[in-house]
TORKOL-4160 file (C-alpha; in steps of 0.2 Angstrom, whole numbers, padded with zeros to 4 digits, m for minus):
210
<pt num="1" X="0744" Y="0825" Z="0352"/>
<pt num="2" X="0728" Y="0815" Z="0360"/>
<pt num="3" X="0736" Y="0800" Z="0372"/>
<pt num="4" X="0730" Y="0781" Z="0373"/>
<pt num="5" X="0720" Y="0779" Z="0386"/>
<pt num="6" X="0720" Y="0759" Z="0391"/>
<pt num="7" X="0710" Y="0749" Z="0405"/>
<pt num="8" X="0714" Y="0748" Z="0422"/>
<pt num="9" X="0717" Y="0732" Z="0429"/>
<pt num="10" X="0698" Y="0737" Z="0440"/>
<pt num="11" X="0689" Y="0740" Z="0423"/>
<pt num="12" X="0696" Y="0720" Z="0418"/>
<pt num="13" X="0693" Y="0711" Z="0433"/>
<pt num="14" X="0674" Y="0717" Z="0432"/>
<pt num="15" X="0671" Y="0715" Z="0414"/>
<pt num="16" X="0677" Y="0697" Z="0421"/>
<pt num="17" X="0666" Y="0696" Z="0433"/>
<pt num="18" X="0652" Y="0701" Z="0423"/>
<pt num="19" X="0657" Y="0688" Z="0410"/>
<pt num="20" X="0659" Y="0675" Z="0421"/>
<pt num="21" X="0642" Y="0679" Z="0430"/>
<pt num="22" X="0634" Y="0680" Z="0412"/>
<pt num="23" X="0641" Y="0664" Z="0406"/>
<pt num="24" X="0632" Y="0654" Z="0423"/>
<pt num="25" X="0616" Y="0662" Z="0421"/>
<pt num="26" X="0617" Y="0656" Z="0402"/>
<pt num="27" X="0627" Y="0637" Z="0403"/>
<pt num="28" X="0611" Y="0629" Z="0412"/>
<pt num="29" X="0601" Y="0637" Z="0398"/>
<pt num="30" X="0610" Y="0631" Z="0385"/>
<pt num="31" X="0611" Y="0615" Z="0392"/>
<pt num="32" X="0592" Y="0613" Z="0394"/>
<pt num="33" X="0590" Y="0617" Z="0377"/>
<pt num="34" X="0601" Y="0603" Z="0371"/>
<pt num="35" X="0593" Y="0591" Z="0383"/>
<pt num="36" X="0574" Y="0597" Z="0376"/>
<pt num="37" X="0582" Y="0592" Z="0360"/>
<pt num="38" X="0591" Y="0573" Z="0366"/>
<pt num="39" X="0572" Y="0573" Z="0374"/>
<pt num="40" X="0563" Y="0575" Z="0357"/>
<pt num="41" X="0576" Y="0563" Z="0346"/>
<pt num="42" X="0571" Y="0550" Z="0360"/>
<pt num="43" X="0551" Y="0552" Z="0358"/>
<pt num="44" X="0557" Y="0551" Z="0337"/>
<pt num="45" X="0567" Y="0535" Z="0342"/>
<pt num="46" X="0553" Y="0524" Z="0353"/>
<pt num="47" X="0538" Y="0533" Z="0339"/>
<pt num="48" X="0549" Y="0524" Z="0325"/>
<pt num="49" X="0551" Y="0509" Z="0331"/>
<pt num="50" X="0533" Y="0509" Z="0335"/>
<pt num="51" X="0528" Y="0510" Z="0318"/>
<pt num="52" X="0541" Y="0497" Z="0316"/>
<pt num="53" X="0532" Y="0484" Z="0325"/>
<pt num="54" X="0517" Y="0487" Z="0319"/>
<pt num="55" X="0524" Y="0484" Z="0303"/>
<pt num="56" X="0531" Y="0469" Z="0310"/>
<pt num="57" X="0512" Y="0464" Z="0316"/>
<pt num="58" X="0505" Y="0467" Z="0298"/>
<pt num="59" X="0516" Y="0455" Z="0292"/>
<pt num="60" X="0516" Y="0440" Z="0306"/>
<pt num="61" X="0496" Y="0435" Z="0309"/>
<pt num="62" X="0495" Y="0453" Z="0321"/>
<pt num="63" X="0509" Y="0445" Z="0332"/>
<pt num="64" X="0524" Y="0456" Z="0340"/>
<pt num="65" X="0538" Y="0450" Z="0338"/>
<pt num="66" X="0542" Y="0436" Z="0353"/>
<pt num="67" X="0551" Y="0420" Z="0356"/>
<pt num="68" X="0555" Y="0406" Z="0370"/>
<pt num="69" X="0573" Y="0409" Z="0369"/>
<pt num="70" X="0577" Y="0414" Z="0388"/>
<pt num="71" X="0592" Y="0424" Z="0384"/>
<pt num="72" X="0584" Y="0435" Z="0368"/>
<pt num="73" X="0565" Y="0435" Z="0379"/>
<pt num="74" X="0567" Y="0431" Z="0395"/>
<pt num="75" X="0567" Y="0449" Z="0400"/>
<pt num="76" X="0566" Y="0467" Z="0394"/>
<pt num="77" X="0584" Y="0472" Z="0395"/>
<pt num="78" X="0598" Y="0465" Z="0382"/>
<pt num="79" X="0601" Y="0456" Z="0375"/>
<pt num="80" X="0588" Y="0457" Z="0359"/>
<pt num="81" X="0597" Y="0453" Z="0343"/>
<pt num="82" X="0580" Y="0443" Z="0337"/>
<pt num="83" X="0572" Y="0460" Z="0342"/>
<pt num="84" X="0586" Y="0468" Z="0332"/>
<pt num="85" X="0585" Y="0456" Z="0318"/>
<pt num="86" X="0568" Y="0456" Z="0314"/>
<pt num="87" X="0564" Y="0476" Z="0316"/>
<pt num="88" X="0581" Y="0482" Z="0306"/>
<pt num="89" X="0569" Y="0479" Z="0288"/>
<pt num="90" X="0556" Y="0491" Z="0293"/>
<pt num="91" X="0568" Y="0504" Z="0298"/>
<pt num="92" X="0586" Y="0503" Z="0292"/>
<pt num="93" X="0592" Y="0515" Z="0305"/>
<pt num="94" X="0603" Y="0510" Z="0316"/>
<pt num="95" X="0605" Y="0524" Z="0324"/>
<pt num="96" X="0587" Y="0526" Z="0333"/>
<pt num="97" X="0590" Y="0510" Z="0343"/>
<pt num="98" X="0600" Y="0521" Z="0356"/>
<pt num="99" X="0594" Y="0538" Z="0363"/>
<pt num="100" X="0606" Y="0551" Z="0359"/>
<pt num="101" X="0607" Y="0556" Z="0381"/>
<pt num="102" X="0611" Y="0536" Z="0382"/>
<pt num="103" X="0631" Y="0538" Z="0381"/>
<pt num="104" X="0630" Y="0551" Z="0397"/>
<pt num="105" X="0620" Y="0538" Z="0407"/>
<pt num="106" X="0631" Y="0525" Z="0402"/>
<pt num="107" X="0647" Y="0534" Z="0409"/>
<pt num="108" X="0639" Y="0542" Z="0423"/>
<pt num="109" X="0632" Y="0525" Z="0427"/>
<pt num="110" X="0650" Y="0515" Z="0423"/>
<pt num="111" X="0657" Y="0524" Z="0437"/>
<pt num="112" X="0648" Y="0515" Z="0449"/>
<pt num="113" X="0658" Y="0503" Z="0462"/>
<pt num="114" X="0643" Y="0492" Z="0458"/>
<pt num="115" X="0650" Y="0479" Z="0446"/>
<pt num="116" X="0630" Y="0474" Z="0441"/>
<pt num="117" X="0629" Y="0493" Z="0435"/>
<pt num="118" X="0645" Y="0493" Z="0427"/>
<pt num="119" X="0640" Y="0479" Z="0416"/>
<pt num="120" X="0623" Y="0486" Z="0412"/>
<pt num="121" X="0628" Y="0502" Z="0407"/>
<pt num="122" X="0642" Y="0496" Z="0395"/>
<pt num="123" X="0629" Y="0487" Z="0383"/>
<pt num="124" X="0618" Y="0504" Z="0382"/>
<pt num="125" X="0633" Y="0513" Z="0369"/>
<pt num="126" X="0627" Y="0513" Z="0351"/>
<pt num="127" X="0646" Y="0504" Z="0347"/>
<pt num="128" X="0650" Y="0492" Z="0335"/>
<pt num="129" X="0651" Y="0477" Z="0345"/>
<pt num="130" X="0633" Y="0479" Z="0357"/>
<pt num="131" X="0627" Y="0483" Z="0339"/>
<pt num="132" X="0632" Y="0465" Z="0331"/>
<pt num="133" X="0628" Y="0458" Z="0350"/>
<pt num="134" X="0608" Y="0463" Z="0351"/>
<pt num="135" X="0612" Y="0477" Z="0366"/>
<pt num="136" X="0603" Y="0493" Z="0364"/>
<pt num="137" X="0597" Y="0507" Z="0372"/>
<pt num="138" X="0579" Y="0504" Z="0375"/>
<pt num="139" X="0570" Y="0491" Z="0384"/>
<pt num="140" X="0556" Y="0479" Z="0375"/>
<pt num="141" X="0543" Y="0471" Z="0386"/>
<pt num="142" X="0525" Y="0476" Z="0382"/>
<pt num="143" X="0524" Y="0456" Z="0374"/>
<pt num="144" X="0529" Y="0448" Z="0392"/>
<pt num="145" X="0513" Y="0440" Z="0401"/>
<pt num="146" X="0521" Y="0433" Z="0416"/>
<pt num="147" X="0525" Y="0415" Z="0412"/>
<pt num="148" X="0539" Y="0404" Z="0406"/>
<pt num="149" X="0539" Y="0401" Z="0391"/>
<pt num="150" X="0534" Y="0419" Z="0386"/>
<pt num="151" X="0519" Y="0419" Z="0375"/>
<pt num="152" X="0516" Y="0430" Z="0360"/>
<pt num="153" X="0502" Y="0443" Z="0363"/>
<pt num="154" X="0492" Y="0448" Z="0348"/>
<pt num="155" X="0484" Y="0467" Z="0340"/>
<pt num="156" X="0468" Y="0461" Z="0345"/>
<pt num="157" X="0472" Y="0450" Z="0363"/>
<pt num="158" X="0480" Y="0469" Z="0367"/>
<pt num="159" X="0466" Y="0479" Z="0359"/>
<pt num="160" X="0456" Y="0481" Z="0374"/>
<pt num="161" X="0471" Y="0492" Z="0386"/>
<pt num="162" X="0483" Y="0497" Z="0371"/>
<pt num="163" X="0485" Y="0515" Z="0379"/>
<pt num="164" X="0491" Y="0508" Z="0395"/>
<pt num="165" X="0501" Y="0492" Z="0389"/>
<pt num="166" X="0520" Y="0498" Z="0388"/>
<pt num="167" X="0530" Y="0492" Z="0370"/>
<pt num="168" X="0546" Y="0499" Z="0374"/>
<pt num="169" X="0556" Y="0512" Z="0383"/>
<pt num="170" X="0572" Y="0522" Z="0390"/>
<pt num="171" X="0581" Y="0511" Z="0400"/>
<pt num="172" X="0582" Y="0507" Z="0418"/>
<pt num="173" X="0590" Y="0497" Z="0432"/>
<pt num="174" X="0587" Y="0497" Z="0450"/>
<pt num="175" X="0598" Y="0507" Z="0461"/>
<pt num="176" X="0607" Y="0516" Z="0444"/>
<pt num="177" X="0609" Y="0532" Z="0452"/>
<pt num="178" X="0606" Y="0539" Z="0434"/>
<pt num="179" X="0591" Y="0541" Z="0421"/>
<pt num="180" X="0592" Y="0545" Z="0406"/>
<pt num="181" X="0583" Y="0563" Z="0404"/>
<pt num="182" X="0583" Y="0573" Z="0421"/>
<pt num="183" X="0573" Y="0588" Z="0426"/>
<pt num="184" X="0570" Y="0598" Z="0436"/>
<pt num="185" X="0581" Y="0587" Z="0448"/>
<pt num="186" X="0566" Y="0572" Z="0443"/>
<pt num="187" X="0570" Y="0555" Z="0434"/>
<pt num="188" X="0558" Y="0553" Z="0420"/>
<pt num="189" X="0557" Y="0540" Z="0407"/>
<pt num="190" X="0552" Y="0539" Z="0389"/>
<pt num="191" X="0538" Y="0525" Z="0387"/>
<pt num="192" X="0531" Y="0518" Z="0370"/>
<pt num="193" X="0514" Y="0511" Z="0371"/>
<pt num="194" X="0506" Y="0499" Z="0363"/>
<pt num="195" X="0494" Y="0509" Z="0352"/>
<pt num="196" X="0505" Y="0519" Z="0346"/>
<pt num="197" X="0507" Y="0536" Z="0357"/>
<pt num="198" X="0524" Y="0541" Z="0368"/>
<pt num="199" X="0524" Y="0550" Z="0384"/>
<pt num="200" X="0536" Y="0555" Z="0396"/>
<pt num="201" X="0535" Y="0547" Z="0415"/>
<pt num="202" X="0540" Y="0554" Z="0430"/>
<pt num="203" X="0550" Y="0541" Z="0439"/>
<pt num="204" X="0554" Y="0524" Z="0441"/>
<pt num="205" X="0540" Y="0511" Z="0433"/>
<pt num="206" X="0530" Y="0503" Z="0446"/>
<pt num="207" X="0521" Y="0490" Z="0436"/>
<pt num="208" X="0532" Y="0483" Z="0421"/>
<pt num="209" X="0517" Y="0475" Z="0411"/>
<pt num="210" X="0506" Y="0491" Z="0408"/>
C-alpha cells in the first residue's frame, strides 16, 4: 500500500509567498483597469451632457442655460438645481451627472481636516439629497463672462473659440488633495469643450474661462 505524501511546511510557505508576489503584481493592474473603465464612463457622461446642452441651445435661441441668481449661477460649482432642471429633460438619466470615481474622491476629501473641503466633497456624491438640491459632480462654467450678473453666451458669440472654451469638467478645489482621476501619480481632469469634444488635462486649470 503506497503512502500518501503531504506538503511540508516549507512547501506551503513557498506557495503562499508565490501567491502573494503574484497578487502584489496583479492588483495594481486590476486597479488601473478599473479606473480606466471609470474614466471611460466619465468621458461618456460629459459627452452626453454636452449633447444635452446643445439640444437645449437649439430649443432656446442658441443660448446655453444661464441666469442671474448668484446662488445658482454665481460660480461654476454647486448647487446647480436650475441647470439640472433645464438639462434633465434631454438626458433622462441622473447617473450621468456624477462621475463614477466621485464617491472615492468625496470619501478621501471628506477625511480632510479642512471643514470647507469636507463640505465641498460631501456635495459631489450621488445621493437623493444632493440630487434634490442640485448638487452634481460636474462643473459647468463656460458661460462665465467675468461680469455680474452673468450674461448668456450664444453659440454664435462663441463661434470663434469653441474648441478652447470649457463647458464642463470634473470637480476640483484649491487645496483639495485628491482629484477624481489619478494616473501615473498625475492629477487629471476631464474637460468638455463648447464644440462638444472631451479630453483629459493634467493638473489644475489655470484659466477657468477657457
